[in-house]
C-alpha positions as CSV (number, residue, x, y, z in Angstrom):
1,M,10.7,-38.6,10.4
2,K,10.2,-37.5,7.4
3,F,6.6,-37.9,7.5
4,Q,6.4,-35.8,10.8
5,S,7.8,-33.0,8.8
6,K,5.6,-32.9,6.4
7,N,2.8,-33.0,9.2
8,L,4.0,-29.7,10.2
9,E,3.9,-28.3,7.4
10,L,0.6,-29.6,6.6
11,E,-0.6,-28.4,9.6
12,S,0.9,-25.2,9.0
13,L,-0.6,-24.6,5.4
14,F,-4.4,-25.2,7.3
15,Q,-3.7,-23.2,10.2
16,S,-2.4,-20.2,7.3
17,V,-5.5,-21.0,5.0
18,H,-8.0,-21.0,7.9
19,A,-6.6,-17.7,9.3
20,L,-6.9,-16.1,5.7
21,R,-10.2,-17.3,5.1
22,A,-11.7,-15.5,8.5
23,F,-9.8,-12.0,7.8
24,V,-11.5,-12.1,4.0
25,V,-14.6,-13.0,5.3
26,E,-15.0,-10.5,8.2
27,S,-13.1,-7.7,5.9
28,G,-14.7,-8.6,2.8
29,D,-18.3,-8.3,4.9
30,R,-17.9,-5.6,6.0
31,I,-17.0,-3.3,2.8
32,Y,-20.0,-5.2,1.1
33,K,-22.0,-3.9,3.9
34,E,-21.1,-0.9,2.9
35,W,-22.1,-1.2,-0.4
36,R,-25.4,-3.0,0.1
37,P,-27.6,0.2,0.6
38,S,-26.7,1.0,-3.4
39,I,-27.3,-2.1,-4.6
40,S,-30.6,-3.3,-6.1
41,R,-29.8,-5.8,-8.9
42,R,-29.2,-9.4,-7.5
43,A,-26.5,-10.1,-10.1
44,F,-25.1,-7.2,-8.8
45,R,-25.0,-8.3,-5.0
46,L,-23.7,-11.7,-6.3
47,G,-20.5,-9.7,-8.3
48,G,-20.2,-6.9,-5.0
49,R,-20.1,-9.6,-2.1
50,N,-17.1,-11.3,-4.3
51,F,-15.6,-8.4,-5.5
52,A,-15.3,-7.4,-1.7
53,Y,-13.7,-10.8,-0.7
54,Y,-11.3,-10.5,-3.8
55,L,-10.6,-6.6,-2.4
56,A,-10.4,-7.7,1.5
57,L,-7.9,-10.9,-0.1
58,R,-5.6,-8.2,-2.1
59,Q,-5.0,-6.8,1.6
60,R,-2.8,-9.6,2.6
61,D,0.8,-10.6,0.9
62,I,0.2,-14.6,0.2
63,R,3.1,-14.8,-2.2
64,D,4.6,-17.7,0.5
65,L,1.5,-19.2,1.3
66,Q,1.2,-19.9,-2.4
67,V,4.3,-21.5,-3.0
68,G,3.0,-23.7,-0.2
69,L,0.3,-24.7,-1.3
70,M,1.4,-25.4,-4.7
71,A,4.6,-27.4,-3.1
72,A,1.8,-29.7,-1.4
73,G,-0.3,-29.8,-4.8
74,F,-3.6,-27.8,-3.7
75,S,-4.8,-24.8,-5.8
76,S,-2.7,-21.9,-4.9
77,L,-5.6,-19.3,-4.6
78,G,-4.5,-17.8,-8.4
79,R,-7.0,-16.9,-10.7
80,S,-9.4,-16.6,-8.1
81,E,-11.0,-13.8,-8.7
82,S,-14.8,-14.7,-9.6
83,R,-14.5,-17.2,-6.8
84,V,-12.3,-16.0,-3.8
85,L,-14.6,-17.6,-1.1
86,P,-15.4,-21.4,-2.7
87,N,-12.0,-21.3,-3.5
88,L,-10.7,-20.8,-0.3
89,D,-13.6,-23.1,1.4
90,A,-12.0,-26.1,-1.0
91,V,-8.9,-25.5,0.1
92,V,-9.1,-25.1,3.6
93,S,-11.7,-28.4,3.7
94,N,-9.4,-30.4,1.8
95,L,-6.3,-29.6,3.8
96,G,-8.7,-29.9,6.7
97,I,-9.2,-33.5,5.9
98,V,-5.8,-34.3,5.4
99,T,-5.2,-32.7,8.3
100,G,-7.3,-35.2,10.5
101,R,-9.7,-32.8,11.4
102,P,-13.5,-33.7,11.6
103,S,-15.8,-32.5,8.7
104,Q,-17.8,-30.6,11.3
105,D,-15.0,-27.9,11.9
106,L,-14.6,-27.6,8.3
107,P,-16.3,-25.3,5.7
108,P,-19.2,-27.1,3.5
109,R,-17.1,-28.1,0.8
110,P,-18.2,-25.7,-2.2
111,L,-20.3,-26.5,-5.2
112,L,-18.6,-27.3,-8.9
113,K,-21.6,-24.5,-10.1
114,S,-20.3,-22.4,-6.9
115,F,-16.9,-21.6,-9.2
116,F,-18.6,-20.9,-12.6
117,R,-21.0,-18.9,-10.6
118,G,-19.0,-15.7,-11.2
119,Q,-18.3,-16.0,-14.9
120,R,-21.2,-16.8,-16.0
121,L,-22.8,-13.5,-14.8
122,L,-19.5,-11.8,-16.3
123,N,-21.0,-13.6,-19.2
124,S,-24.7,-12.8,-19.0
125,E,-23.6,-8.9,-18.3
126,A,-21.1,-8.5,-21.4
127,T,-23.7,-10.0,-23.3
128,R,-26.6,-7.8,-22.3
129,I,-24.3,-4.4,-22.8
130,F,-22.5,-6.0,-25.9
131,G,-24.6,-8.6,-27.6
132,I,-23.5,-11.9,-28.9
133,P,-20.0,-12.0,-29.8
134,Q,-19.2,-12.0,-33.4
135,H,-17.2,-14.5,-35.6
136,R,-17.7,-17.2,-32.7
137,R,-15.4,-15.2,-30.6
138,R,-15.3,-15.2,-27.0
139,V,-14.4,-11.8,-26.6
140,R,-15.3,-8.4,-27.7
141,L,-13.2,-6.1,-29.5
142,M,-12.9,-2.5,-28.4
143,V,-11.0,0.2,-30.0
144,T,-10.4,3.3,-28.8
145,L,-10.8,6.2,-31.1
146,G,-9.1,9.4,-31.7
147,A,-10.0,12.8,-32.7
148,E,-9.5,11.8,-36.6
149,T,-12.0,9.5,-36.5
150,G,-14.7,12.4,-36.4
151,T,-13.3,13.6,-39.8
152,D,-12.8,10.3,-41.2
153,Y,-15.5,7.9,-41.6
154,S,-14.5,5.8,-43.7
155,Q,-12.1,4.9,-41.2
156,V,-14.7,4.2,-38.9
157,R,-16.3,2.0,-41.3
158,A,-13.5,-0.1,-42.1
159,L,-12.9,-0.9,-38.2
160,I,-16.6,-2.2,-37.6
161,L,-16.4,-4.1,-40.5
162,S,-13.5,-5.6,-39.5
163,G,-14.7,-6.6,-36.7
164,M,-14.6,-3.5,-33.8
165,D,-17.4,-4.3,-30.8
166,V,-16.9,-1.3,-29.4
167,A,-15.3,2.0,-29.6
168,R,-13.9,3.8,-26.7
169,I,-13.4,7.2,-26.4
170,N,-10.9,8.4,-24.1
171,C,-12.2,12.1,-22.4
172,A,-9.5,12.8,-20.8
173,H,-8.3,14.3,-24.6
174,D,-10.3,16.0,-27.5
175,T,-13.6,17.8,-26.7
176,Q,-17.4,17.9,-26.6
177,D,-17.9,18.7,-30.3
178,Q,-15.4,15.9,-31.6
179,W,-16.7,13.1,-29.1
180,A,-20.1,13.9,-31.1
181,S,-18.8,13.7,-34.7
182,I,-16.9,10.3,-33.5
183,I,-20.7,9.3,-32.7
184,A,-22.3,10.1,-35.4
185,N,-20.1,8.4,-37.7
186,V,-20.2,5.4,-35.4
187,R,-23.7,5.5,-35.6
188,E,-23.6,5.8,-39.2
189,A,-21.3,3.2,-39.8
190,E,-23.8,0.9,-38.2
191,K,-27.0,1.2,-40.4
192,E,-24.7,1.6,-43.7
193,T,-23.0,-1.9,-42.2
194,G,-25.8,-3.4,-40.5
195,R,-23.2,-4.5,-37.4
196,Q,-23.7,-3.2,-34.1
197,C,-21.3,-1.0,-31.9
198,K,-21.4,0.1,-28.4
199,V,-19.7,3.4,-28.1
200,E,-17.9,3.6,-24.2
201,M,-16.4,6.9,-22.8
202,D,-14.2,6.5,-20.0
203,L,-14.6,10.1,-17.9
204,C,-12.0,11.7,-17.0
205,G,-12.3,13.1,-13.3
206,P,-10.7,16.7,-12.3
207,R,-6.7,16.5,-12.8
208,F,-4.4,18.9,-10.6
209,R,-2.5,21.0,-12.6
210,I,0.3,24.0,-12.4
211,G,-0.6,27.4,-13.7
212,R,1.9,30.4,-13.3
213,V,5.6,29.4,-11.6
214,K,7.4,31.9,-10.0
215,F,11.3,30.7,-8.9
216,P,12.8,33.1,-6.8
217,N,16.1,34.8,-7.0
218,E,16.7,32.8,-10.5
219,K,16.6,29.4,-8.8
220,V,15.0,27.1,-11.5
221,R,14.8,23.9,-9.6
222,V,13.0,22.3,-6.8
223,H,14.8,20.1,-4.4
224,T,13.9,17.5,-1.5
225,G,13.1,20.0,1.3
226,D,12.6,23.1,-0.5
227,Q,9.4,24.5,0.7
228,I,6.7,26.0,-1.8
229,L,4.3,28.4,-2.2
230,M,0.5,27.0,-3.5
231,T,-2.1,29.8,-4.2
232,N,-5.4,30.1,-6.0
233,D,-4.4,33.6,-7.7
234,A,-3.5,33.5,-11.4
235,T,-0.6,35.9,-10.3
236,P,1.0,34.7,-7.1
237,P,2.1,37.6,-4.6
238,G,5.7,38.8,-5.4
239,T,8.0,36.8,-2.4
240,S,11.8,35.9,-2.8
241,E,12.0,33.6,0.1
242,W,9.8,30.6,-2.1
243,V,8.8,29.1,-5.5
244,Q,5.0,29.9,-6.2
245,F,2.5,28.2,-8.4
246,Q,-0.8,29.0,-9.3
247,A,-3.2,25.3,-8.9
248,L,-5.6,24.5,-11.1
249,P,-8.6,23.5,-11.2
250,S,-9.5,27.1,-9.7
251,G,-10.0,27.1,-5.9
252,V,-8.0,23.7,-5.8
253,A,-5.6,25.0,-3.1
254,S,-8.9,26.1,-0.4
255,Q,-9.6,22.6,-0.6
256,V,-6.0,21.3,0.8
257,S,-5.5,21.2,4.7
258,V,-2.2,21.1,7.3
259,G,-0.9,17.7,7.0
260,H,-2.5,16.8,4.0
261,S,-0.1,15.6,0.9
262,V,-0.2,17.1,-2.2
263,W,1.3,15.5,-6.0
264,I,2.2,17.4,-8.8
265,N,3.3,16.7,-11.5
266,D,1.0,13.3,-12.4
267,G,2.7,12.3,-8.8
268,K,6.5,13.4,-9.7
269,L,6.9,15.7,-7.3
270,G,5.3,14.7,-3.4
271,T,4.7,17.7,-1.0
272,K,3.1,17.8,2.1
273,V,0.9,21.1,3.6
274,E,2.8,22.5,6.6
275,Q,1.0,26.1,6.6
276,K,-2.3,27.2,5.6
277,K,-3.3,31.2,5.1
278,S,-6.6,31.4,4.3
279,T,-7.0,35.0,4.0
280,V,-4.5,35.6,1.1
281,E,-5.2,31.7,-0.2
282,K,-1.7,30.3,-0.5
283,D,-0.5,27.8,1.7
284,L,3.2,26.4,2.5
285,L,4.4,22.9,1.5
286,S,7.4,21.1,1.8
287,A,8.5,19.2,-1.1
288,H,9.6,15.7,-1.2
289,P,10.5,13.0,-3.4
């Protein structure tokens, strides 16, 4: 009886992993098909398809399945980011053999090199971009530089001598002139030390911000269910009925439509557009947590 129960568990695992593989292939191929026209380099094609499979895999909650696979002595599909399909093929193939399925009904057992193709591509691209790691390290060291390093050359030089491979600039902060000063110090330190250091800049997209705010009747807080008037105007029109605020960047209020969600203050306050009056460029939103 116990043997039969164990076989049923393995059969259930096979069905689950087999169905998961089919979903990953179908969904991943659909995702990759959308990307393919924009990909020219072969390395990106290989990596892009695997990434599409990974995104498809992450659409499913496989935690219970992972526990069952570990208990049965199979790969739990963890750490499969760089080899999603080979990992699934190996598990399906092995479970199929254990449950007595003919080989022609199973995916081909993946070659050993397919398990490491993703890592080889990653290492190759990292070397192409960042060069060979220093001091026999397997990794590169990235350091985020603040505005002060634009006026403190000695600090930049010390970081490069200490092994900094990549100087990161967060473009959500500071100004173009400050970024230029940081980069100039990095380049000067490269020349002086003879060590290469790349510059990586994180580009910040537009952020939704609040300009001037008006509260009606001395009201100073917004509660769930309150209505809010969002405007493009620097000086919102007077009203005693709603809390109102200017939406920044300028004109963003005109881009929303009825039914859209608008998140304010880095997502701390959520609202939904209920009305829109484009003639006066104002929108009525209902707040929710």
